N, C-alpha and C positions, 0 to 999 in steps of 0.2 A: 594502352593508356599513356599519354604524354608523361615522360619521366618527371618533368617539373611539377605538373599538377598532382601526380601521385606522391611526390615528395612533400608537397604542401599539405596534403591530407594526412599523411603519416606523421609529419612533424606537428601538425595541429593537435591530433589526438595524443601524441607523446607528450606534448606540452601540458595538457590537462593532467595526465597521470603523474608526471614528474613534479609539477608544482604542488599538487595536492599531497603527494607522498613525502616530498623532500623539503618543502619550504613551509613558512608560516602562513602562506596565503590559502584562502579557502576556494571552494569550487567556483564561486561567482567571479572572482578576479581571474582565476585560472581559465575559465571559459572565454572571458574577454581577451586575455593575452593570447589564447589559442586562436581566436578570430584574427587578431593582428598578425600573428605568425603565418597563418594560412594565407591570408591575403597578400602579404609581402612576398612570401616564397612563390606564390602563384603569379606574381608579376603585376598585381593590381596597384594603382597609384595610392599613396597614403591618404589623400583626401577622400577618394572613393571608398576606401576601407572604413574610414570613420563614418561616412554617410551610410554605408551598408549596416554598420553596427548599430547606429542609432535608429535607423529605420526598422531593422529586424527586432530590436528590443521593444520599441514602441508598438509595433504591429502585434507582437506576441502578447504583451500584457493587455492590450486593448481587447483581445479576444478571450482571454482566460483569467486575467488578474482579479477581476471582481468575483468570479466564481470560486477561485481558490480562497480568497478572504472570507467569503460567506460560508463555505464548507468547513473551514477550520473553526469559525465561530460556533456553528451548530455542534461540532464535536466537543468543544469546550463546555457548553451548557449540558450536553449529555453526560459528560464526565462528572461535573461538580454537583449535578442535581440528583445523582443516584440512578438515572435512567439506564445507563449502561449496565449497572449491576442488576437492575430489575429484569432487563432483557436476558441476561445470562442465567439468572435463576429460573426464569420461565422456560428456557430451552433445556435446562437440566431436568426439570419436571416433565417436559414433553418427551424426552428420549427415554426416560425411565431407568430403573436399576439394571446394571450390567452393560449399559451402552454409554458409560461415562466418557470414554475417549472420543466417541462420535459427538457427544454433546459438547465437550470442551473444544473440539475442532470447529464445530459450527458456531459456538459462542465467540471464539476468536475471530472467525471470518466476519461475523456480523458486527462486532464491536469495532473492528479495525477499519470499517468503511468510513466512518466519520472521525474516529479518534486515532491519533498517531500510535503506531503499534508499540513503541517504547513505553509510553504512559499507559496505553491500554493493557499491556501485559502486567504492569505493576498493579493496576486496579483489579484485574481478574485472577491473578495468581493465587490469592488467598482462597478462592473457590476450589482450585485444584488441590491445594493443601488440605482443605476441609474434607473433600471427598476421599483423598488418600488416607487421612486419619481415620475416617469411619471404616474404610475397607481394610485398613492396616497394611496396605501395599499399593504399588502401582503409581507412585507419584511421578516418576520420570516419564512414564507413558502419557499421563495426563498433561504434564508440563510441556512435553514436546508437541502433542496434538494441539494444545492451546496456542503455542507460539507459532507453529506453521500455519494454522488457520488464519492467524493475523497476517502472516506473510503473504498469503494468497490474495486476499482482498486489498492489502496495502499496495501490492504491485499491480493488480489486475483491474480493480473496480473504482472508477470515479464515484464520489467526489474526493477520494484521496488525492492529495496534490500532485503526486508523480504522474499517475495515469491522466489526470486532468491536463497537465502540461503537455504530455505527449499528444493527447487528443487535439489540443489547440495548435501545436506545432505542425501536425500532419494534416490538419483540416478534416479529421474524421468526424462522423456524426456522434455526438455525445451519448445519445440514447442507445445507439447500436453498440458503442463501446461498453456501456453499463451492462446491457443484456449479455453480450458475448463474454465479458469478464465474469459475470455471475455463472454462466454456463461452464466456463473453464474452471472456476472455483469448485463447482459441484462435481465435475469430473475428476479433478485432481485431489479432492479431499480424501477419497478412498485410498489413494496412494500414500498420502500423508498419515492417515490413521493406521494403515497396515504397517508402515515402517515403524511408527511409534509403538505399536503393540508388539512388534518383533524385536526391536532394539531396546525398548524401555526396560523389560525384565533383566536383560543382560547388564544394564548399567546401574541397577538399583544398589548393588554393593559398592559402587564407586561414588555414591553421593557423600559429600563431606559430612563429618559428624555434626557440625553446627546446623546444617540444613536438615539432616535426618532427625535431630532432636526437635527442631522447630516444627517439623511436619508430623512426626509420629509420637513425640513426647520422649521423656528420658528413658522410659521403659524400652524404647526401640534400641537404644545403645546397649542396654543390658542384654536384651534378647539376641542382638547380633553377636555380642561377645560370647554368650553361652553357646550360640549356634556354632561358632568357630571352634569351641572346645568339645562339643558333643555331636558334631556332624549334622546338626540341623540346618535348615535352609536360611536361618537368620531372619525369619519373618517377624515383624514387629508384634509385640504383645500389648500394645496400647489398648485401652478399654474400647470395646465395640459399642460406643455410644455416639449419638449425634454430635457433630462438631459444636463447640461452644461458641458463643457470640464473639469472643475475642479472636477467633480464627477467621472470621468473616471480614470483608472490607469495612473500613471505618464508616460510621454513620455519616452520610453527607449532610444531614440536617444540621450538624454542628457548624457548617459553613454557610448556611442559608439565612442567617439572621435570627433574631429573637422573636419567637411567636408571641402574639398578644395573649393576655390571660384568658383562659377558657378555649383557646383555639385547638382544634383537633391536630394531632401530629401529622406532619406532611409526609405522605407516602406516594410514590409514583408506581402505578401498575404497568404491566408489560404493554398493554394496548396503547396507553398514553405515551409511554416511553418510545414506542416505535413511530409515532406520528411525525416528529420533525425529520426523521430519516426516510420513512416510507412515502410520505406524501410528495416531497420533491422528486424522488426517484420515479414514482408513478407518473407524475406530470411530465417529466422529461421523456420517459418511454412512450407515453401517450402521444406526445408531440411527434416522436419518430414514427410511430405506427400510422397515425392519421396522415402525416406527410407522405409516407410511402404509398398509402392507399390513394391519395390524391394524385401523386405522380403517375401511378399506374393507370388511373382513370383518364389522365390527360395524355398518356402515351409518352411521358417524359421519363427517361432512364438516367438518373444521376444528374449532376450539374445544377445550375440555378433554374428555378421555375417560379411562376406567379401562383401563390396559393389561392385556392378557391375560397369563396366567402365563408363557407362552413368550417374551413380549416383554420382561419385566422385566429379565433379565440383559443384553440388548442396550441397554435404556434406561439401565442403570447404567453399564456400561463405555463407552457411547457418550455419556454426559453430558460436556459439554465440560470440566468440572473434572476428572473422573476420567481422561478420555482424555489430557489434557495433563499430568496428573501422571505417567501412564505414559510420555509422551514425554520428560519431564524425567529420569525414571529411566533410560530408554534412552540419552539423551544423555550422562549422567554416567558410566554404567557400561559403555557400549559404545564411545563415541567417545574417551573419555579413558583414557590408560594407567594402570595401577595405581600407578605411582610419582608421579603428579601429587599434590603436597601438598594436603591438605585445606584449608589456609589460602588457597591460590591459587584453588581452586574456589569457596570462599565469597566471595573477593574478586570473582570474575567475577559471581556471583549478586548481589552488592551493586551492581556496575556496571549490571547489567541492571535491578535495582530502581530505581536512580537514573534510568535512561533512561525507564522506564515511569511514573515518578512524575507527571510533568507531564501525560502522556497520561491517566492515571487522574483527575487533578484536572479536566482539561478535559472529560473524558467526564461526570464527575459534575456539573460546572457546566452542561453541555448538558442533562442530565436535569432540573436545577433550572429552567432556562429553559422547558423543555417543560411542566413541572408548573405554572408560573405562567401559561403560555398557556392551559392547560386550565382552571385554577381561576378565572381572570379573565374567561373567556368569549371571549377573542380567538380561540382555536382554533375554537370552534363558529361564530363569526361569519365567519371566513375560509372555513370549509367551506361555509357557505350562499352566500357570494359566489361561490365557485368553481363550485358546483353550478348557479348561474344563468347561467354563461357556457358557451361551446362549447369552452373549453380543456380538454383531457384532464387529469384531476386529477393523474395521476402526473407531469406535467410541472412541477408546482409545486415539489416538492423538487429536481428537476433544475435548474430555473432559479435557485432560491435558492442551491444549491451553486455554480452557475456564477458568479453575481454576487459572492458572498462570496469565492470563490477569486480572481476578478479583482481584487477590492478589496484583499485583504490577503495573498494569496500561499500560505497554508498549506492544502493539500488536506485535512488532518485536521480543522482547524478548520471548513473549509467544509462538509464532509460531516456533521460533528456538529451544526453550526448548522442545516443543512437538515433533519436528522432530528429535531431538537428542535422546529422549527416544524411539521414534518409529522405528528409523533406524534399530536397531537389530532385530525387529519383522517382518520386511517386507518379508524377505525370508522364515522365519520359519512358519509364519501363512498364507503365500500366499496372503498377502494384495497387491493389485496392487499399485505400487509406486505413480501413478497419484492420486488414491483415497486417499492415505495417505497424499499426499501433500495438496490436497484440504481440507481435514479434519483439518489439522494443521492451514491453513490460515483462513478458515471459522470460526473455533472455537475461534480465537483470536479477533473477531469483537465485542464480547459481551460487553454491558454496559460500554461505555466510561463515566467515571465520574471523581471525584476529583483527583485521582492519575494519570490521563492521561494528558500530556501536551496539546494534541490537543483539549481536552475538554475545556480548558481555552481559547485557540485561538478562537474556534467557538463561545462559549458563550459570551465572551467579545465583539467580533465584532458584535454579534447579539443583545447584550444588554439584555441578560437573566441572572437572578441570582436566587440562591436558588432552590426552588422546580420547578420554571418555567424552569430553566436550565435542571433539571433532567427529567422533563416531555418531554421537547423538544429533547435535544441532547442524553441523556442517553436512552430515550425511542426509538428513531429512530434507534440507533445502535443496540439495542437489537432486534428490529423488523427484521432487515436484518439478524442478527445472527440466529434467530429462523427460518426464511425463508430458510436458507441454509441447514437445517437438512433434509427435504424431498429431496432436490437436491442431497445430498450426498448418501442417500439410493438409489435413481435412478441410480446415477453414479456407485455405487458399484454393483447394479443389472446388469448393462450393461457390466461392465468389470470383474465382479466376475465369 
């Protein structure tokens, strides 16, 4: 590979890491500056660099910006309406007694598809505490399973913004990414639960006194103290009674407005709660399946084709924009009671738009960097260099995402950076866009630690500090990262 182009790539990635870690600038500005550095070092003219940045930014948001905004809006309504809590309780009942870690991992995976994992964990953690109080043990196991379940779908399954952005940057089929991400989640969840069940009991004694008392009650502290003097295991002696109401998440009805006199209390069942999430996903997947069937019937493999008349309706309603508009309508008119003020709903949408804003900017900036890599020749040079080695091409985005995640902590920034670097290679090296997308998202799961905001959310709520936090949370995220590697090899073998 030409030394100048290699230097351009290395300095571009280094610029992102240094600016995010060492300056007051965020990832959006860092990605734009990295695009400038890459283009200049590669020898591209300044005006061409600016053109590439604006073109890449606009093209990326044109394909994925609306979808991210709608997806975040659905997640906000699920959160404030109590639908997320209803789904969680339904899964706990479904799995039954003795399988609580599996239930919590599944709950986390489901809730984190539409809801950001940071806020989702805050919403669902009281369920883990309630179960642990009834069982009088096992809180760390439940908390870790819940947290990593959220990590899996947050990284792997659209319409979470990160995977959505990667899908758009790489030109992968959204329905295929959803299906594959769900399959990866199902296959990786046993690794997560096994690790949580193995490490959780080892870390119970390391839980801070404040959290231990909040979970098990004051008797837990007395029991632990007596256990240290009498050689017992220190198991909590809290009453073996069902969790009290104050241990459950706050009643969302308090935020839904004042019901008219005589109105029945608003409650969201699990079936209704699932509709705004399940219907759009099914429509998108249906579009993918019918499109594949039509292409197969026409003898077209990949690329653009003219849909048959019978496929057009599925292609329309299964378009991510249309499917998620339907999801938003279901969320507002099925999950919220009729007495919720319009101003309050609009306020929630404004909050969702605010949370999506930075993701949209980072996604667009990632597209800008990718366009500079293409137009400057860095992408083609990198493709030629990889082709001359024995390294499987799909490992490049995986390793880029891994290194960027380790350096700066954000999984979303890591996967978008990896997709931006990989996008120019997809066609040249013949990497399947689906494989490249999954490599970007899976590589970004590694070793959540001090530079990751979600690390602090999970460990503070769990009551783990220092090495206990690293053994518990950093360890379990690295375990699922490692487990994704053979899955990527298998996926590449199938599609390659």
